[in-house]
N, C-alpha and C positions, 0 to 999 in steps of 0.2 A: 809498538809499545815494548819496552824491556820486559821480560818475564822473570819473576823470582818465585822460588818455592820456599816457604818457611817450615822448618822442621823443629817442632817442640812438642813435648809429651802432651801439653794441655793447651786448650785454646777456648775461644767463646763457645758456650756460656759459662764455662767453668771460672770460679772466682779465685784460683790460684794466682798469686802476684805475677809470677813469671809469665803465665798464660795470658793474663790481662795485658801485660806489657808487650808481648808479641802480637796480640790482637790489636791494640792501638797502633803498634808500628805498622802492621799490615794495612790497616784502614788508612793511615797517613800516607803510606807509599802509594796505595791505589789512588788516592786524591791527587798525588803528584805525578800521575801518568804511567804508573807501573801496573802490569797485569800480575796480580798476586794470587798464589794459591797456598793454602796451609794443609799440613798433613799430620794433625795430631791423632792421639788415640781416641776410641769411641766411648770412653768411660770417664765418669766424674772422679776427680781426685778424692773428694771426701765421702762419696757414696759409690763405691765400685759396682753396686748393683744397677745404678742409674746409667742408662746408655743413651747416647745422642744419635741422631740420623746419620747415615754414612755419607750423605751429601747434602750441602746446603751453601747458600751465599749469604754473607753478612757484611753489609756496607761496602760492596764492591770486591770482597775477598771470597774467592771460592775455597770452600772447606771440603777436603776429601779425608774422611777419618779412617785410620787403620783399625781393623778389628783386633782386640786384644783381650785375652781371658781375664775374668775378674777375681779369680781364686788366689793370685800372688798378691799379698798385702804389701802396700807401700809403706807400712809402718815398721816393717822389719827389714834389716839390711839384705838378707836373702831374698826376700820378695821384691824389693827394689832392683836388685840385681837381675832377677828373672825377667821382670817387666822391661828392663832396659835391654836385655838381650833380644826379647821379642820385638821391641820397637825398632831396634837397629836393623834386625833381619827384615822387618816389614818395609822399612825404608830402602833397603837394598833391593828388594823385589820391585818397589816403585821405581827405582833408578833403571832396573832392566826394562820395565814396561815403557818407561818414559823416554826412550831414545828418539821416538819419531816426533814426539812434541816436548823436546827437552827444554827446561828453563835456561835463561841466560845466566842466572846466578841462583845458588842455594844458600840460604842462611840458616845455620844450625845453632841451637841453644845448648844449655848445660843440663837440661832435664829431657830425657831421663839420664841417670847415672851413666857416664862415659858416652853420652849421646854424640860427641864430636867424632866418635869412630865412624859415623856415617860419612864423614869427609873422605875417608879412605875408599868406601864403596862407590861414591859418586866420582871420585877421581879415576876409579878403574872402569866403571861401567859407562860413564858419560864424559868422554874425552871433550875437552874444550870448555866445559862448564866452569864458571867462576864460583869459587867456594868461600864463604864468610862465616866466621864463628864469633858469637856474642857470649863472652864467657862470664856467667854469673857467679860461678864457683869452680874451684879447682879440685880434681880427683887425680891421684889418690891422696893428695896433701890434706884434704878435709878429713878423710878417714883416719889419717895419723893424728891429726889434732884432736879428733873426737875420741881417740883411743881404741877405735875398732881395729886398726891395723898398726903394726909395729914398724917404725922406721928401719930400714935396712933389710927387712924380710925379703924372701924371694917373691911374695905376692906384691909388695910395694915396688920392687925393681921391676917386675914384669909389667905392672900397671903404668909405671912411668915410661917404660920402653913403648908400650902400645899407645900411650897419649902423645908421646913425641912423634910417632909415626903419623898419627892423625893430625896434629898440629902442622907437620910438614906438608901435608896435602892442602892446607889452606892458603888462599891467596890474601886474605884479610883476616886479622884477629882483632877484635874490640874488647878491651878490657874495661874495668869499671873505675880504675884509679891508678895512681902511681905505684902503690904496693902490689897490686896484682900485675902490673906491667913488669915489676922487677922479678916477681916470681915466674912469669911466663918467659922472660928473657933467658932464664936458666936452661930452657929446652933448646936454645939456639936456632929456633926456626927463622927462616928468611921469608917474610911477607911484609904486606902493608900493615902497619900498626897504628891503631887509633885508640883514644880513650873516649868512650861513650857511655857515661853513667846513666842509670835509670832515672825516670821522672817520678813525681808523685801520682798516684792514680786519681787523686782529687786535687784540682788546682783552683782554689779560690781567686776571685779577681781583686782582692784586697786582703790585707791581713785580717784574720778572723777577730770578730768582736764578741767578747763573752756573753753568753745568754745568762742573765742573773739567776734564773731558776735552775739551770743546768749546773751552774757553778756552785750554787747553795747546796744542791743535792749531793754533789761530789766532794766539795771541799769545805762545807759549812762556812765559818767565818774566817778562814785563813787569809792573812794579808798577801801571801804569795803562794801561788799554787804550782806544784811540780807533778807532771803525770808521766808515768811509764805505761804506755799503751801498746799491745801487740803480742807477738810471740816471745816466749821465754824458753829458749831451747839450750842444747849443749854448748852452743858457741857464745852464750850470754852470761853476764856476770851481774851481781847486785851488791856485793859486799861493800864497795866504797860508796854506793848510794845510800845504803843503810847507815854507814858510818857518818855520812854527811847529815842525814836525818837526826841521828842522835846528837851531833854537834849543834843542831838548830832547835832542839827542843825548847819550848817556851818562847820562841822568837816569832810565832805566828806564820811559820812557813809549813805548809802541809804537803805531804807526799802520798800520792795515790797510785796504786798499781792495777791496771785493768789488762790482765794477761792471761794467757793460756799456753800450755806446752809442758814439756817433761820437767822443767825447772820450777814449777810452781809450788809443789809441796815443800821443797827445801826453803824457798822464799818465805812462805807463810810461817814455817817453824822459826826462821831467823828474824822475822818481823814481830813475833808475837810480843806484846807488852809495850810496843813502841807507841806513845800517845799521839804522835803526829804522823803516823803511817797507818793507812787503811787501804781496803781493797774495793774495787768497783767492779760491776759485772761486765762481761765482754759483750759489746753492742754490735748490732747488724751494721753492715757497710753504709746503709743509707743514714743511720744515726751518727756515723763516725765524725762528720764535721762538727756537729754540736758538742760532741764529747772533746774533740782536739781543742775547739775554741774555748772550752771552759777553763783551760790551764793557762798560766803565764809562761811556763817553761816546760819543755818536753825532755824526757830522759831516754837515752839509748846506751847500749853496752856492747863490748866484744871482749872476750877472754884473751889473754896473752896466748900467742901462738897461732891465733886465727887472722892476723893481719895479712891482707892480700888474698885471703882465701873466700871471703864473702864481705859484703858491704851492707849492713843493715838498712833495709828499705825505709824504715820509719824516720831516718835522718831527713830524707827528701820530703816526705809528708809533713814533717815539722817545720821545715823552712817554707814550704808552700803555704802553710797556714799562718806564716809570719811569727814563728815561735823559736826562740834560741834553744839550742841543745846542750844538755847536761850529759856529757859523754864519759862513761865509766869505761876507759880503755887506754890504749897506748898512744902517747903523743906522736909516734911515728906511723900510726895507721892512717888510712886514707881520711877518715872522718877527723881524726886528731889533727892532720895537716890542714885540712879545709877549715876547721874551726879557728885555728891559730892564725892562718893567713887572712881570713876574711872577718875575724872578730865577730863570731856568730854563736858564741856559747862558751863552754868551759870544758876542758880536758881533765876529768877527775881522776887523779892518781892518789896513792896513799899519802904522799908528802904534800899534796895540794889541798887537803880537806879543810884545813883551817883557813886558808886564804880564800877558798871558794866560799866558804860559810860567811866570811866577812862581806864579800861581794853581794851574796844573796840578801844579807840583812840590809845593806844599803838599798837594793832594788826594792825591797819590801817597803821602804820608806820613800822612795823616789819614783813615782809613777811616770813622771816625764822621761826620765832616763830609761825606764822599762819599755815605754812605747817606742822611743827612738831605736832601741835595740831590736825590737820586734820588726820595725820597718826596715831595718838594715837586713834582717834575715830574709824577709820577703823579697827585697830588691835583689839580694844575692841569688836567690832561687831563680828569679825571673832572668837574670843575666847569664847564669851558668847551667842550670839544670832544667829549665822549663821543657815540656814535652815537644812543642813546636820547634824549639831549637834543636833538640836531639834528633828529631825526625828529619829535620832539614840536613843535619850532619850526615845522617845515615844515607839519605837520598844522594847527597854529593859524593860520599866515600864509594857508594855502590856504582854510580854512574862513572866515576873515575876508574873504578876496577874494570869496568866494561869497555872503557875508552870512548864512552858515549856522552861525554859532557855536553855536546852539542844537540843531544836528543831533545827537542821539544823544550827549549829553555823557557818558552812562555808558559808551558804547563808547570815546570818546576817553580817558576815565580808565583803562580797562582796558588801554589801550596801554602804560601804565607798568609793567604786570605782565609784559610780554613779557621772556623770558629774554634776557639780553645775549648777543651773539654771541661764540662762542669762536674764530671763525676768525681 
């Protein structure tokens, strides 16, 4: 059996989106014939005082947790950097101790900050191991976009130099879309490059059907319901969505925000007095399918300058639920390109507000067209972004990296029989 080690800051049972993604990938690879081990930290992301057992097995994945102190706050840039240094050092010690039972491949994520630096340690301490990196976000580029660091400063130049050295140690780098690929190409690294976008953490077997009570509680009597659900952080915008809501006042189109994050106070102030804009509570994960299904359309956003640095995960969850996406962001971003190419929503820019408002008015009166659009979104997700497809692509890419495509082809084929996740 080929052996792989997953290096990501968080893992099961933590509910961080990236940690859940790596958990599901590890489980999927184990079902496809891999021996999988994960080495996350021992603390919960949202409650650092909560610690997990140092060793356990979850659905075929062995978890070996790295001890990490709980007094560095992930909410502050300095705390995140200190936690990152700790985890990278812990992974380096793991590499030193793991020479006798070394993995065939190591897959490194983007959390903690600059976690890809572990590639340099594994290249140095474990010769011959194949190293892959799944890039969820880019540093220091994200710090520049966020305003934490200044472009051209010595800190940014030094961080780019270090990131370039780490990328050069990778045999495979997986990006999330064409914009991120273009950013990574600037480092000039020579390795296998693939695009493997994330999947939705909940994958219904059909487009979601609105629950009448849930819809009434959230949207009242709105003829067309638009929902923005999830995190509203420094990378997200809402100005064009509120401008669209103002354009549609009196047309029976309701906008609801069920969000949390640092951008919420500014959003509430900007939305005050809007008759067709309201706020909903942030629901637990188990209640999310009911919430997402209550809307006809989902909204997502990305500020200018963040293209290729992150891809909002709510986009994939919306398509999985069979909902078109109203995207406040650049047409040249990954989501903007996917929406235009597959006709699965709207790219909302300042000069398109009037045009988009007209299209939404038409949908509010034409339920047949709305259902057809929702079905196209669901089918697009299944064809391009579904979990089993991406895990199969990962399996193929990693086996190719090891030169072991012939390894247990029957096992690889049986992976397609794994039941799809209901979560």
